[in-house]
Structures are given as structure tokens and as C-alpha cells.
All heavy atoms as atom14 arrays in JSON, in Angstrom:
{
  "sequence": "MGKKHGGDDDPKAVVRKLIKSGKVKKKCCKSKPRCKKCPVLALKKAKADIAKAA",
  "atom14_mask": [
    [1, 1, 1, 1, 1, 1, 1, 1, 0, 0, 0, 0, 0, 0],
    [1, 1, 1, 1, 0, 0, 0, 0, 0, 0, 0, 0, 0, 0],
    [1, 1, 1, 1, 1, 1, 1, 1, 1, 0, 0, 0, 0, 0],
    [1, 1, 1, 1, 1, 1, 1, 1, 1, 0, 0, 0, 0, 0],
    [1, 1, 1, 1, 1, 1, 1, 1, 1, 1, 0, 0, 0, 0],
    [1, 1, 1, 1, 0, 0, 0, 0, 0, 0, 0, 0, 0, 0],
    [1, 1, 1, 1, 0, 0, 0, 0, 0, 0, 0, 0, 0, 0],
    [1, 1, 1, 1, 1, 1, 1, 1, 0, 0, 0, 0, 0, 0],
    [1, 1, 1, 1, 1, 1, 1, 1, 0, 0, 0, 0, 0, 0],
    [1, 1, 1, 1, 1, 1, 1, 1, 0, 0, 0, 0, 0, 0],
    [1, 1, 1, 1, 1, 1, 1, 0, 0, 0, 0, 0, 0, 0],
    [1, 1, 1, 1, 1, 1, 1, 1, 1, 0, 0, 0, 0, 0],
    [1, 1, 1, 1, 1, 0, 0, 0, 0, 0, 0, 0, 0, 0],
    [1, 1, 1, 1, 1, 1, 1, 0, 0, 0, 0, 0, 0, 0],
    [1, 1, 1, 1, 1, 1, 1, 0, 0, 0, 0, 0, 0, 0],
    [1, 1, 1, 1, 1, 1, 1, 1, 1, 1, 1, 0, 0, 0],
    [1, 1, 1, 1, 1, 1, 1, 1, 1, 0, 0, 0, 0, 0],
    [1, 1, 1, 1, 1, 1, 1, 1, 0, 0, 0, 0, 0, 0],
    [1, 1, 1, 1, 1, 1, 1, 1, 0, 0, 0, 0, 0, 0],
    [1, 1, 1, 1, 1, 1, 1, 1, 1, 0, 0, 0, 0, 0],
    [1, 1, 1, 1, 1, 1, 0, 0, 0, 0, 0, 0, 0, 0],
    [1, 1, 1, 1, 0, 0, 0, 0, 0, 0, 0, 0, 0, 0],
    [1, 1, 1, 1, 1, 1, 1, 1, 1, 0, 0, 0, 0, 0],
    [1, 1, 1, 1, 1, 1, 1, 0, 0, 0, 0, 0, 0, 0],
    [1, 1, 1, 1, 1, 1, 1, 1, 1, 0, 0, 0, 0, 0],
    [1, 1, 1, 1, 1, 1, 1, 1, 1, 0, 0, 0, 0, 0],
    [1, 1, 1, 1, 1, 1, 1, 1, 1, 0, 0, 0, 0, 0],
    [1, 1, 1, 1, 1, 1, 0, 0, 0, 0, 0, 0, 0, 0],
    [1, 1, 1, 1, 1, 1, 0, 0, 0, 0, 0, 0, 0, 0],
    [1, 1, 1, 1, 1, 1, 1, 1, 1, 0, 0, 0, 0, 0],
    [1, 1, 1, 1, 1, 1, 0, 0, 0, 0, 0, 0, 0, 0],
    [1, 1, 1, 1, 1, 1, 1, 1, 1, 0, 0, 0, 0, 0],
    [1, 1, 1, 1, 1, 1, 1, 0, 0, 0, 0, 0, 0, 0],
    [1, 1, 1, 1, 1, 1, 1, 1, 1, 1, 1, 0, 0, 0],
    [1, 1, 1, 1, 1, 1, 0, 0, 0, 0, 0, 0, 0, 0],
    [1, 1, 1, 1, 1, 1, 1, 1, 1, 0, 0, 0, 0, 0],
    [1, 1, 1, 1, 1, 1, 1, 1, 1, 0, 0, 0, 0, 0],
    [1, 1, 1, 1, 1, 1, 0, 0, 0, 0, 0, 0, 0, 0],
    [1, 1, 1, 1, 1, 1, 1, 0, 0, 0, 0, 0, 0, 0],
    [1, 1, 1, 1, 1, 1, 1, 0, 0, 0, 0, 0, 0, 0],
    [1, 1, 1, 1, 1, 1, 1, 1, 0, 0, 0, 0, 0, 0],
    [1, 1, 1, 1, 1, 0, 0, 0, 0, 0, 0, 0, 0, 0],
    [1, 1, 1, 1, 1, 1, 1, 1, 0, 0, 0, 0, 0, 0],
    [1, 1, 1, 1, 1, 1, 1, 1, 1, 0, 0, 0, 0, 0],
    [1, 1, 1, 1, 1, 1, 1, 1, 1, 0, 0, 0, 0, 0],
    [1, 1, 1, 1, 1, 0, 0, 0, 0, 0, 0, 0, 0, 0],
    [1, 1, 1, 1, 1, 1, 1, 1, 1, 0, 0, 0, 0, 0],
    [1, 1, 1, 1, 1, 0, 0, 0, 0, 0, 0, 0, 0, 0],
    [1, 1, 1, 1, 1, 1, 1, 1, 0, 0, 0, 0, 0, 0],
    [1, 1, 1, 1, 1, 1, 1, 1, 0, 0, 0, 0, 0, 0],
    [1, 1, 1, 1, 1, 0, 0, 0, 0, 0, 0, 0, 0, 0],
    [1, 1, 1, 1, 1, 1, 1, 1, 1, 0, 0, 0, 0, 0],
    [1, 1, 1, 1, 1, 0, 0, 0, 0, 0, 0, 0, 0, 0],
    [1, 1, 1, 1, 1, 0, 0, 0, 0, 0, 0, 0, 0, 0]
  ],
  "atom14_positions": [
    [[18.34, 6.65, 14.14], [17.45, 5.65, 13.56], [16.34, 6.41, 12.77], [15.97, 7.53, 13.12], [16.86, 4.77, 14.58], [17.92, 3.98, 15.36], [18.54, 2.81, 14.29], [19.95, 2.3, 15.32], [0.0, 0.0, 0.0], [0.0, 0.0, 0.0], [0.0, 0.0, 0.0], [0.0, 0.0, 0.0], [0.0, 0.0, 0.0], [0.0, 0.0, 0.0]],
    [[15.79, 5.75, 11.9], [14.71, 6.25, 10.98], [13.38, 6.14, 11.63], [13.22, 5.51, 12.67], [0.0, 0.0, 0.0], [0.0, 0.0, 0.0], [0.0, 0.0, 0.0], [0.0, 0.0, 0.0], [0.0, 0.0, 0.0], [0.0, 0.0, 0.0], [0.0, 0.0, 0.0], [0.0, 0.0, 0.0], [0.0, 0.0, 0.0], [0.0, 0.0, 0.0]],
    [[12.4, 6.98, 11.29], [11.1, 6.9, 11.71], [10.26, 5.73, 11.19], [10.48, 5.46, 10.01], [10.3, 8.23, 11.38], [10.79, 9.45, 12.06], [9.89, 10.68, 11.66], [10.51, 11.94, 12.01], [9.74, 12.99, 11.56], [0.0, 0.0, 0.0], [0.0, 0.0, 0.0], [0.0, 0.0, 0.0], [0.0, 0.0, 0.0], [0.0, 0.0, 0.0]],
    [[9.35, 5.19, 11.91], [8.58, 4.14, 11.5], [7.29, 4.69, 11.11], [6.68, 4.32, 9.92], [8.41, 3.05, 12.49], [8.84, 1.78, 12.03], [8.62, 0.63, 13.17], [9.2, -0.65, 12.63], [9.03, -1.7, 13.64], [0.0, 0.0, 0.0], [0.0, 0.0, 0.0], [0.0, 0.0, 0.0], [0.0, 0.0, 0.0], [0.0, 0.0, 0.0]],
    [[6.66, 5.64, 11.78], [5.38, 6.08, 11.58], [5.48, 7.53, 11.91], [6.34, 8.1, 12.47], [4.31, 5.39, 12.43], [4.17, 4.05, 12.19], [3.76, 3.42, 11.09], [4.49, 2.94, 13.07], [3.77, 2.13, 11.21], [4.16, 1.82, 12.41], [0.0, 0.0, 0.0], [0.0, 0.0, 0.0], [0.0, 0.0, 0.0], [0.0, 0.0, 0.0]],
    [[4.37, 8.22, 11.53], [4.32, 9.71, 11.83], [5.17, 10.63, 10.95], [5.54, 11.68, 11.33], [0.0, 0.0, 0.0], [0.0, 0.0, 0.0], [0.0, 0.0, 0.0], [0.0, 0.0, 0.0], [0.0, 0.0, 0.0], [0.0, 0.0, 0.0], [0.0, 0.0, 0.0], [0.0, 0.0, 0.0], [0.0, 0.0, 0.0], [0.0, 0.0, 0.0]],
    [[5.41, 10.22, 9.66], [6.01, 11.19, 8.75], [5.13, 12.19, 8.18], [5.38, 12.56, 6.96], [0.0, 0.0, 0.0], [0.0, 0.0, 0.0], [0.0, 0.0, 0.0], [0.0, 0.0, 0.0], [0.0, 0.0, 0.0], [0.0, 0.0, 0.0], [0.0, 0.0, 0.0], [0.0, 0.0, 0.0], [0.0, 0.0, 0.0], [0.0, 0.0, 0.0]],
    [[4.16, 12.69, 8.87], [3.16, 13.57, 8.34], [3.37, 15.05, 8.58], [2.57, 15.83, 8.76], [1.72, 13.08, 8.93], [1.45, 11.66, 8.54], [1.9, 11.28, 7.45], [0.4, 11.15, 9.04], [0.0, 0.0, 0.0], [0.0, 0.0, 0.0], [0.0, 0.0, 0.0], [0.0, 0.0, 0.0], [0.0, 0.0, 0.0], [0.0, 0.0, 0.0]],
    [[4.67, 15.44, 8.8], [4.95, 16.72, 9.04], [5.09, 17.54, 7.85], [5.25, 18.77, 7.89], [6.14, 16.84, 10.01], [7.38, 16.08, 9.33], [7.22, 15.25, 8.54], [8.54, 16.41, 9.78], [0.0, 0.0, 0.0], [0.0, 0.0, 0.0], [0.0, 0.0, 0.0], [0.0, 0.0, 0.0], [0.0, 0.0, 0.0], [0.0, 0.0, 0.0]],
    [[5.16, 16.93, 6.69], [5.34, 17.58, 5.4], [4.06, 17.46, 4.6], [3.63, 16.24, 4.24], [6.57, 16.97, 4.7], [6.75, 17.61, 3.37], [6.43, 18.86, 3.14], [7.39, 16.98, 2.37], [0.0, 0.0, 0.0], [0.0, 0.0, 0.0], [0.0, 0.0, 0.0], [0.0, 0.0, 0.0], [0.0, 0.0, 0.0], [0.0, 0.0, 0.0]],
    [[3.37, 18.53, 4.28], [2.12, 18.42, 3.56], [2.3, 17.68, 2.19], [1.37, 16.94, 1.7], [1.66, 19.84, 3.26], [2.53, 20.62, 4.2], [3.69, 19.95, 4.64], [0.0, 0.0, 0.0], [0.0, 0.0, 0.0], [0.0, 0.0, 0.0], [0.0, 0.0, 0.0], [0.0, 0.0, 0.0], [0.0, 0.0, 0.0], [0.0, 0.0, 0.0]],
    [[3.47, 17.95, 1.46], [3.73, 17.36, 0.24], [3.73, 15.81, 0.37], [3.29, 15.06, -0.57], [5.03, 17.78, -0.5], [4.97, 19.2, -0.94], [6.22, 19.66, -1.55], [6.37, 21.13, -1.93], [7.74, 21.44, -2.23], [0.0, 0.0, 0.0], [0.0, 0.0, 0.0], [0.0, 0.0, 0.0], [0.0, 0.0, 0.0], [0.0, 0.0, 0.0]],
    [[4.37, 15.26, 1.4], [4.46, 13.9, 1.63], [3.08, 13.28, 1.87], [2.85, 12.15, 1.42], [5.41, 13.69, 2.88], [0.0, 0.0, 0.0], [0.0, 0.0, 0.0], [0.0, 0.0, 0.0], [0.0, 0.0, 0.0], [0.0, 0.0, 0.0], [0.0, 0.0, 0.0], [0.0, 0.0, 0.0], [0.0, 0.0, 0.0], [0.0, 0.0, 0.0]],
    [[2.26, 13.93, 2.63], [0.98, 13.47, 2.84], [0.18, 13.33, 1.45], [-0.54, 12.31, 1.27], [0.13, 14.45, 3.83], [-1.37, 14.04, 3.93], [0.73, 14.59, 5.13], [0.0, 0.0, 0.0], [0.0, 0.0, 0.0], [0.0, 0.0, 0.0], [0.0, 0.0, 0.0], [0.0, 0.0, 0.0], [0.0, 0.0, 0.0], [0.0, 0.0, 0.0]],
    [[0.28, 14.46, 0.63], [-0.39, 14.33, -0.63], [0.16, 13.19, -1.67], [-0.59, 12.61, -2.22], [-0.41, 15.72, -1.35], [-0.87, 15.66, -2.78], [-1.14, 16.76, -0.57], [0.0, 0.0, 0.0], [0.0, 0.0, 0.0], [0.0, 0.0, 0.0], [0.0, 0.0, 0.0], [0.0, 0.0, 0.0], [0.0, 0.0, 0.0], [0.0, 0.0, 0.0]],
    [[1.37, 13.08, -1.5], [2.03, 12.05, -2.37], [1.62, 10.63, -1.97], [1.35, 9.86, -2.79], [3.56, 12.13, -2.05], [4.42, 11.7, -3.25], [5.82, 11.95, -3.11], [6.29, 13.33, -2.79], [6.94, 13.63, -1.72], [7.41, 12.73, -0.89], [7.3, 14.88, -1.56], [0.0, 0.0, 0.0], [0.0, 0.0, 0.0], [0.0, 0.0, 0.0]],
    [[1.4, 10.48, -0.6], [0.82, 9.16, -0.11], [-0.5, 8.98, -0.63], [-0.96, 7.82, -0.9], [0.86, 9.16, 1.35], [0.77, 7.87, 2.07], [0.86, 7.87, 3.53], [2.09, 8.52, 4.11], [2.05, 8.47, 5.57], [0.0, 0.0, 0.0], [0.0, 0.0, 0.0], [0.0, 0.0, 0.0], [0.0, 0.0, 0.0], [0.0, 0.0, 0.0]],
    [[-1.42, 9.99, -0.59], [-2.7, 10.0, -1.26], [-2.82, 9.64, -2.58], [-3.66, 8.98, -3.1], [-3.52, 11.2, -0.82], [-3.82, 11.55, 0.66], [-4.38, 12.92, 0.88], [-4.84, 10.52, 1.14], [0.0, 0.0, 0.0], [0.0, 0.0, 0.0], [0.0, 0.0, 0.0], [0.0, 0.0, 0.0], [0.0, 0.0, 0.0], [0.0, 0.0, 0.0]],
    [[-1.88, 10.22, -3.3], [-1.76, 10.01, -4.83], [-1.49, 8.54, -4.96], [-2.04, 7.86, -5.91], [-0.75, 10.93, -5.47], [-1.32, 12.37, -5.51], [-0.45, 10.46, -6.87], [-0.35, 13.34, -6.0], [0.0, 0.0, 0.0], [0.0, 0.0, 0.0], [0.0, 0.0, 0.0], [0.0, 0.0, 0.0], [0.0, 0.0, 0.0], [0.0, 0.0, 0.0]],
    [[-0.44, 8.05, -4.33], [-0.1, 6.56, -4.47], [-1.17, 5.67, -4.07], [-1.29, 4.52, -4.75], [1.14, 6.25, -3.67], [2.4, 6.76, -4.2], [3.59, 6.28, -3.48], [4.85, 6.7, -4.2], [6.07, 6.15, -3.57], [0.0, 0.0, 0.0], [0.0, 0.0, 0.0], [0.0, 0.0, 0.0], [0.0, 0.0, 0.0], [0.0, 0.0, 0.0]],
    [[-2.11, 6.08, -3.17], [-3.16, 5.11, -2.73], [-4.33, 5.19, -3.64], [-5.31, 4.53, -3.52], [-3.43, 5.42, -1.3], [-4.04, 6.7, -1.11], [0.0, 0.0, 0.0], [0.0, 0.0, 0.0], [0.0, 0.0, 0.0], [0.0, 0.0, 0.0], [0.0, 0.0, 0.0], [0.0, 0.0, 0.0], [0.0, 0.0, 0.0], [0.0, 0.0, 0.0]],
    [[-4.24, 6.24, -4.46], [-5.41, 6.41, -5.47], [-6.47, 7.3, -5.05], [-7.56, 7.36, -5.69], [0.0, 0.0, 0.0], [0.0, 0.0, 0.0], [0.0, 0.0, 0.0], [0.0, 0.0, 0.0], [0.0, 0.0, 0.0], [0.0, 0.0, 0.0], [0.0, 0.0, 0.0], [0.0, 0.0, 0.0], [0.0, 0.0, 0.0], [0.0, 0.0, 0.0]],
    [[-6.28, 8.02, -3.91], [-7.42, 8.84, -3.32], [-7.31, 10.14, -4.02], [-8.38, 10.91, -3.97], [-7.28, 8.91, -1.84], [-7.35, 7.57, -1.15], [-8.0, 7.74, 0.16], [-8.02, 6.44, 0.91], [-8.41, 5.11, 0.31], [0.0, 0.0, 0.0], [0.0, 0.0, 0.0], [0.0, 0.0, 0.0], [0.0, 0.0, 0.0], [0.0, 0.0, 0.0]],
    [[-6.21, 10.62, -4.54], [-6.1, 11.93, -5.14], [-5.5, 11.61, -6.58], [-4.71, 10.92, -6.81], [-5.23, 12.71, -4.3], [-4.91, 14.14, -5.0], [-5.84, 13.12, -2.96], [0.0, 0.0, 0.0], [0.0, 0.0, 0.0], [0.0, 0.0, 0.0], [0.0, 0.0, 0.0], [0.0, 0.0, 0.0], [0.0, 0.0, 0.0], [0.0, 0.0, 0.0]],
    [[-6.0, 12.57, -7.66], [-5.36, 12.5, -8.96], [-3.91, 13.09, -9.02], [-3.58, 13.8, -8.02], [-6.28, 13.32, -9.85], [-7.62, 12.62, -10.03], [-8.37, 13.34, -11.17], [-8.74, 14.73, -10.98], [-9.56, 15.33, -11.95], [0.0, 0.0, 0.0], [0.0, 0.0, 0.0], [0.0, 0.0, 0.0], [0.0, 0.0, 0.0], [0.0, 0.0, 0.0]],
    [[-3.13, 12.75, -9.99], [-1.86, 13.2, -10.17], [-1.76, 14.62, -10.57], [-0.95, 15.45, -10.17], [-1.02, 12.28, -11.05], [-0.56, 11.05, -10.48], [0.35, 10.33, -11.37], [0.79, 9.1, -10.76], [1.92, 8.47, -11.44], [0.0, 0.0, 0.0], [0.0, 0.0, 0.0], [0.0, 0.0, 0.0], [0.0, 0.0, 0.0], [0.0, 0.0, 0.0]],
    [[-2.77, 15.01, -11.5], [-2.7, 16.35, -12.03], [-4.15, 17.11, -11.85], [-5.16, 16.34, -11.81], [-2.45, 16.28, -13.53], [-1.16, 16.24, -13.93], [-0.91, 16.36, -15.42], [0.12, 17.43, -15.68], [0.29, 17.69, -17.18], [0.0, 0.0, 0.0], [0.0, 0.0, 0.0], [0.0, 0.0, 0.0], [0.0, 0.0, 0.0], [0.0, 0.0, 0.0]],
    [[-4.19, 18.31, -11.67], [-5.38, 18.95, -11.41], [-5.95, 19.18, -12.78], [-5.37, 19.62, -13.76], [-5.09, 20.4, -10.82], [-6.59, 21.42, -10.66], [0.0, 0.0, 0.0], [0.0, 0.0, 0.0], [0.0, 0.0, 0.0], [0.0, 0.0, 0.0], [0.0, 0.0, 0.0], [0.0, 0.0, 0.0], [0.0, 0.0, 0.0], [0.0, 0.0, 0.0]],
    [[-7.3, 18.93, -12.94], [-8.03, 19.14, -14.16], [-8.5, 20.57, -14.43], [-9.05, 20.89, -15.36], [-9.35, 18.15, -14.37], [-10.51, 18.37, -12.86], [0.0, 0.0, 0.0], [0.0, 0.0, 0.0], [0.0, 0.0, 0.0], [0.0, 0.0, 0.0], [0.0, 0.0, 0.0], [0.0, 0.0, 0.0], [0.0, 0.0, 0.0], [0.0, 0.0, 0.0]],
    [[-8.23, 21.43, -13.35], [-8.47, 22.94, -13.44], [-9.97, 23.22, -13.74], [-10.28, 24.17, -14.43], [-7.55, 23.52, -14.62], [-6.1, 23.39, -14.27], [-5.31, 24.06, -15.39], [-3.86, 23.89, -15.05], [-3.15, 23.1, -15.91], [0.0, 0.0, 0.0], [0.0, 0.0, 0.0], [0.0, 0.0, 0.0], [0.0, 0.0, 0.0], [0.0, 0.0, 0.0]],
    [[-10.87, 22.44, -13.19], [-12.32, 22.72, -13.31], [-12.54, 23.87, -12.37], [-11.94, 23.98, -11.32], [-13.17, 21.62, -13.07], [-12.92, 20.99, -11.77], [0.0, 0.0, 0.0], [0.0, 0.0, 0.0], [0.0, 0.0, 0.0], [0.0, 0.0, 0.0], [0.0, 0.0, 0.0], [0.0, 0.0, 0.0], [0.0, 0.0, 0.0], [0.0, 0.0, 0.0]],
    [[-13.49, 24.69, -12.66], [-13.75, 25.78, -11.68], [-14.15, 25.49, -10.29], [-13.42, 25.79, -9.37], [-14.85, 26.81, -12.38], [-14.32, 27.8, -13.37], [-13.29, 28.75, -12.77], [-12.75, 29.58, -13.79], [-11.61, 30.3, -13.38], [0.0, 0.0, 0.0], [0.0, 0.0, 0.0], [0.0, 0.0, 0.0], [0.0, 0.0, 0.0], [0.0, 0.0, 0.0]],
    [[-15.21, 24.65, -10.07], [-15.45, 24.25, -8.74], [-14.46, 22.95, -8.64], [-14.74, 21.87, -9.41], [-16.84, 23.7, -8.74], [-17.33, 23.51, -10.1], [-16.33, 24.33, -10.94], [0.0, 0.0, 0.0], [0.0, 0.0, 0.0], [0.0, 0.0, 0.0], [0.0, 0.0, 0.0], [0.0, 0.0, 0.0], [0.0, 0.0, 0.0], [0.0, 0.0, 0.0]],
    [[-13.51, 22.96, -7.82], [-12.49, 21.81, -7.67], [-13.15, 20.61, -7.48], [-14.03, 20.52, -6.53], [-11.36, 22.09, -6.76], [-10.71, 23.48, -6.94], [-9.37, 23.27, -7.69], [-8.62, 24.49, -7.9], [-8.02, 24.82, -8.88], [-7.98, 24.08, -9.95], [-7.23, 25.97, -8.92], [0.0, 0.0, 0.0], [0.0, 0.0, 0.0], [0.0, 0.0, 0.0]],
    [[-12.64, 19.5, -8.12], [-13.31, 18.1, -7.81], [-12.66, 17.73, -6.55], [-11.77, 18.25, -6.04], [-12.97, 17.29, -8.93], [-11.35, 16.76, -9.26], [0.0, 0.0, 0.0], [0.0, 0.0, 0.0], [0.0, 0.0, 0.0], [0.0, 0.0, 0.0], [0.0, 0.0, 0.0], [0.0, 0.0, 0.0], [0.0, 0.0, 0.0], [0.0, 0.0, 0.0]],
    [[-13.42, 16.59, -5.95], [-12.93, 16.07, -4.66], [-11.7, 15.33, -4.66], [-11.07, 15.18, -3.67], [-14.09, 15.28, -4.1], [-14.36, 14.02, -4.81], [-15.54, 13.13, -4.13], [-15.66, 11.91, -4.74], [-16.71, 11.11, -4.09], [0.0, 0.0, 0.0], [0.0, 0.0, 0.0], [0.0, 0.0, 0.0], [0.0, 0.0, 0.0], [0.0, 0.0, 0.0]],
    [[-11.26, 14.9, -5.94], [-9.94, 14.25, -6.01], [-8.78, 15.15, -6.41], [-7.75, 14.66, -6.81], [-10.07, 13.23, -6.96], [-10.98, 12.06, -6.44], [-10.96, 10.85, -7.44], [-10.21, 9.66, -6.69], [-10.11, 8.5, -7.64], [0.0, 0.0, 0.0], [0.0, 0.0, 0.0], [0.0, 0.0, 0.0], [0.0, 0.0, 0.0], [0.0, 0.0, 0.0]],
    [[-8.99, 16.5, -6.32], [-8.05, 17.39, -6.79], [-6.71, 17.47, -5.88], [-6.89, 17.47, -4.72], [-8.72, 18.84, -6.77], [-7.6, 20.13, -7.32], [0.0, 0.0, 0.0], [0.0, 0.0, 0.0], [0.0, 0.0, 0.0], [0.0, 0.0, 0.0], [0.0, 0.0, 0.0], [0.0, 0.0, 0.0], [0.0, 0.0, 0.0], [0.0, 0.0, 0.0]],
    [[-5.56, 17.39, -6.47], [-4.37, 17.5, -5.63], [-4.12, 18.77, -5.09], [-3.42, 19.0, -3.99], [-3.3, 17.05, -6.61], [-3.89, 17.4, -7.97], [-5.23, 17.16, -7.87], [0.0, 0.0, 0.0], [0.0, 0.0, 0.0], [0.0, 0.0, 0.0], [0.0, 0.0, 0.0], [0.0, 0.0, 0.0], [0.0, 0.0, 0.0], [0.0, 0.0, 0.0]],
    [[-4.63, 19.95, -5.68], [-4.51, 21.36, -5.23], [-5.33, 21.44, -3.84], [-4.77, 21.95, -2.74], [-4.95, 22.32, -6.2], [-4.85, 23.66, -5.6], [-4.12, 22.19, -7.49], [0.0, 0.0, 0.0], [0.0, 0.0, 0.0], [0.0, 0.0, 0.0], [0.0, 0.0, 0.0], [0.0, 0.0, 0.0], [0.0, 0.0, 0.0], [0.0, 0.0, 0.0]],
    [[-6.55, 20.86, -3.9], [-7.34, 20.98, -2.68], [-6.73, 20.07, -1.64], [-6.75, 20.39, -0.34], [-8.76, 20.44, -2.92], [-9.7, 21.46, -3.52], [-11.11, 20.86, -3.67], [-9.79, 22.64, -2.58], [0.0, 0.0, 0.0], [0.0, 0.0, 0.0], [0.0, 0.0, 0.0], [0.0, 0.0, 0.0], [0.0, 0.0, 0.0], [0.0, 0.0, 0.0]],
    [[-6.18, 18.93, -1.99], [-5.65, 17.93, -0.95], [-4.48, 18.66, -0.31], [-4.24, 18.48, 1.0], [-5.23, 16.68, -1.58], [0.0, 0.0, 0.0], [0.0, 0.0, 0.0], [0.0, 0.0, 0.0], [0.0, 0.0, 0.0], [0.0, 0.0, 0.0], [0.0, 0.0, 0.0], [0.0, 0.0, 0.0], [0.0, 0.0, 0.0], [0.0, 0.0, 0.0]],
    [[-3.59, 19.29, -1.06], [-2.42, 20.13, -0.46], [-2.86, 21.13, 0.51], [-2.31, 21.33, 1.57], [-1.56, 20.58, -1.63], [-0.21, 21.27, -1.2], [0.67, 20.16, -0.52], [0.42, 21.76, -2.32], [0.0, 0.0, 0.0], [0.0, 0.0, 0.0], [0.0, 0.0, 0.0], [0.0, 0.0, 0.0], [0.0, 0.0, 0.0], [0.0, 0.0, 0.0]],
    [[-3.85, 22.01, 0.14], [-4.37, 22.95, 0.78], [-4.89, 22.4, 2.31], [-4.65, 22.92, 3.27], [-5.55, 23.72, 0.13], [-5.89, 25.03, 0.7], [-6.89, 25.7, -0.25], [-7.21, 27.12, 0.28], [-8.19, 27.78, -0.59], [0.0, 0.0, 0.0], [0.0, 0.0, 0.0], [0.0, 0.0, 0.0], [0.0, 0.0, 0.0], [0.0, 0.0, 0.0]],
    [[-5.66, 21.26, 2.17], [-6.2, 20.67, 3.36], [-5.22, 20.17, 4.17], [-5.16, 20.21, 5.35], [-7.24, 19.51, 2.88], [-7.98, 18.98, 4.03], [-8.99, 17.85, 3.49], [-9.77, 17.4, 4.66], [-9.01, 16.37, 5.42], [0.0, 0.0, 0.0], [0.0, 0.0, 0.0], [0.0, 0.0, 0.0], [0.0, 0.0, 0.0], [0.0, 0.0, 0.0]],
    [[-4.01, 19.48, 3.57], [-3.09, 18.91, 4.32], [-2.27, 20.01, 5.15], [-1.79, 19.77, 6.28], [-2.1, 18.12, 3.56], [0.0, 0.0, 0.0], [0.0, 0.0, 0.0], [0.0, 0.0, 0.0], [0.0, 0.0, 0.0], [0.0, 0.0, 0.0], [0.0, 0.0, 0.0], [0.0, 0.0, 0.0], [0.0, 0.0, 0.0], [0.0, 0.0, 0.0]],
    [[-2.04, 21.2, 4.47], [-1.35, 22.31, 5.11], [-2.18, 22.79, 6.3], [-1.66, 23.07, 7.45], [-1.08, 23.4, 4.21], [0.05, 23.15, 3.19], [0.28, 24.37, 2.2], [1.42, 24.12, 1.26], [1.52, 25.27, 0.24], [0.0, 0.0, 0.0], [0.0, 0.0, 0.0], [0.0, 0.0, 0.0], [0.0, 0.0, 0.0], [0.0, 0.0, 0.0]],
    [[-3.47, 22.92, 6.08], [-4.4, 23.45, 7.18], [-4.4, 22.39, 8.3], [-4.3, 22.86, 9.52], [-5.78, 23.62, 6.59], [0.0, 0.0, 0.0], [0.0, 0.0, 0.0], [0.0, 0.0, 0.0], [0.0, 0.0, 0.0], [0.0, 0.0, 0.0], [0.0, 0.0, 0.0], [0.0, 0.0, 0.0], [0.0, 0.0, 0.0], [0.0, 0.0, 0.0]],
    [[-4.42, 21.09, 8.13], [-4.36, 20.07, 9.14], [-3.18, 20.18, 10.06], [-3.1, 19.96, 11.15], [-4.59, 18.67, 8.55], [-6.09, 18.46, 8.09], [-6.86, 19.36, 8.35], [-6.22, 17.45, 7.39], [0.0, 0.0, 0.0], [0.0, 0.0, 0.0], [0.0, 0.0, 0.0], [0.0, 0.0, 0.0], [0.0, 0.0, 0.0], [0.0, 0.0, 0.0]],
    [[-1.91, 20.33, 9.28], [-0.69, 20.36, 9.89], [-0.6, 21.72, 10.75], [-0.02, 21.55, 11.88], [0.47, 20.24, 8.95], [0.52, 18.76, 8.42], [1.74, 20.59, 9.59], [1.32, 18.52, 7.24], [0.0, 0.0, 0.0], [0.0, 0.0, 0.0], [0.0, 0.0, 0.0], [0.0, 0.0, 0.0], [0.0, 0.0, 0.0], [0.0, 0.0, 0.0]],
    [[-1.08, 22.72, 10.28], [-1.06, 24.06, 10.96], [-1.85, 23.98, 12.19], [-1.59, 24.47, 13.26], [-1.48, 25.2, 10.14], [0.0, 0.0, 0.0], [0.0, 0.0, 0.0], [0.0, 0.0, 0.0], [0.0, 0.0, 0.0], [0.0, 0.0, 0.0], [0.0, 0.0, 0.0], [0.0, 0.0, 0.0], [0.0, 0.0, 0.0], [0.0, 0.0, 0.0]],
    [[-3.11, 23.27, 11.98], [-4.03, 23.09, 13.16], [-3.41, 22.17, 14.3], [-3.53, 22.54, 15.41], [-5.34, 22.6, 12.75], [-6.43, 22.52, 13.81], [-7.63, 21.96, 13.16], [-7.67, 20.52, 12.96], [-8.94, 19.97, 12.72], [0.0, 0.0, 0.0], [0.0, 0.0, 0.0], [0.0, 0.0, 0.0], [0.0, 0.0, 0.0], [0.0, 0.0, 0.0]],
    [[-2.64, 21.23, 13.83], [-2.04, 20.27, 14.8], [-0.82, 20.84, 15.61], [-0.58, 20.51, 16.61], [-1.66, 18.96, 14.0], [0.0, 0.0, 0.0], [0.0, 0.0, 0.0], [0.0, 0.0, 0.0], [0.0, 0.0, 0.0], [0.0, 0.0, 0.0], [0.0, 0.0, 0.0], [0.0, 0.0, 0.0], [0.0, 0.0, 0.0], [0.0, 0.0, 0.0]],
    [[-0.17, 21.76, 14.93], [0.97, 22.31, 15.57], [0.68, 23.48, 16.53], [-0.37, 23.9, 16.65], [1.87, 22.95, 14.47], [0.0, 0.0, 0.0], [0.0, 0.0, 0.0], [0.0, 0.0, 0.0], [0.0, 0.0, 0.0], [0.0, 0.0, 0.0], [0.0, 0.0, 0.0], [0.0, 0.0, 0.0], [0.0, 0.0, 0.0], [0.0, 0.0, 0.0]]
  ]
}
């Protein structure tokens, strides 16, 4: 059977969900100090969170 909740084991899936909800932009604007809606930062943070949880 499929999972209902808890599909947060893949950092890309987490960021994809944030993009769909409008919390993160689709493309990085490549500004030097990364903006708070940056997908690059979101992916880095998601990887760190998953590594910390494991």
C-alpha cells in the first residue's frame, strides 16, 4: 500500500512541496546573499534536517 503521510525522506520532494505552496521560488535569482525564498537554500536546509533526523 502507498504512504499517506511522511514522504519527507527525499529533500527534493520537500523543496518541491514548498515550491508548490509558494513558500520557495522556482528559480534561484543568484544574488550574493541568498534571499529567504531561495530554492538552493531550501534544498540545503532540507538535506540538513533529514540528516539530523536520521
